[in-house]
Steps between C-alpha positions, in 0.01 A plus 500: 500500500647311199436632151370181322607654171862517603729248334615357826157455642455143368826396671407675827172308509698169426750588786203539741398138450843397628494720798134416585591123470777551765263672726257203461771260590552697821134446596536127411818410682379620832248221520711215361710224667868515482517262208229685322676826547818363335304467181334845526842667579651331194205623298572852637857484383396382162246789480785753593735350235222529238440856606877565476517354147189708407667805623807443310302529181260790606644696779866547403529838655414365853635150444782554753255609774248217416779235498624640836163474656433151371831395650378642835159331448677160459718562804174575704324182363811294590475634850131401529553165322726379780260568790341174617309551823171382665227759487179540685173462332396820331860625478735533209676162451824689431548736787197403735361854477126533540337503158252784409211442265334782316170517327558651161130550446545342147218265460699254285580181720879500438536862570279560792739449783883554506712357782838662559788470724614852619860399573690259280414620160546856579842524344385314189219745464736790545733363222206442277388838545833655398493265194152644425647852491797382282279347250224758493246260654449745790326730263222257418 
């Protein structure tokens, strides 16, 4: 668990906003058309760039690792961005894998149900998890 009195804790919490936003984009693009996804993928690249710039100022000791991971993230985004296939209803619009919806049991409308693809965002999630460790977000 993170010590909120530690001088880095403020930056760790701010870094979590970047990685959480990237995860949100993964739950968004799986439902979008090819044209809509282009915008989402560009937004993801911008978010990754902002995280790298933030890391330059606040995570100098792990910047090399973070930069390398962000480079890998952009490569993965580029791969997904080029996919344009027809998908069945109820399937991921990128990879045509059956989507799974979970009930979070959170009563707020926007957080009650989460729909995910269990295939195409996996590598992005793996990279984000490594970024979470490099920035300390994993300890929140």
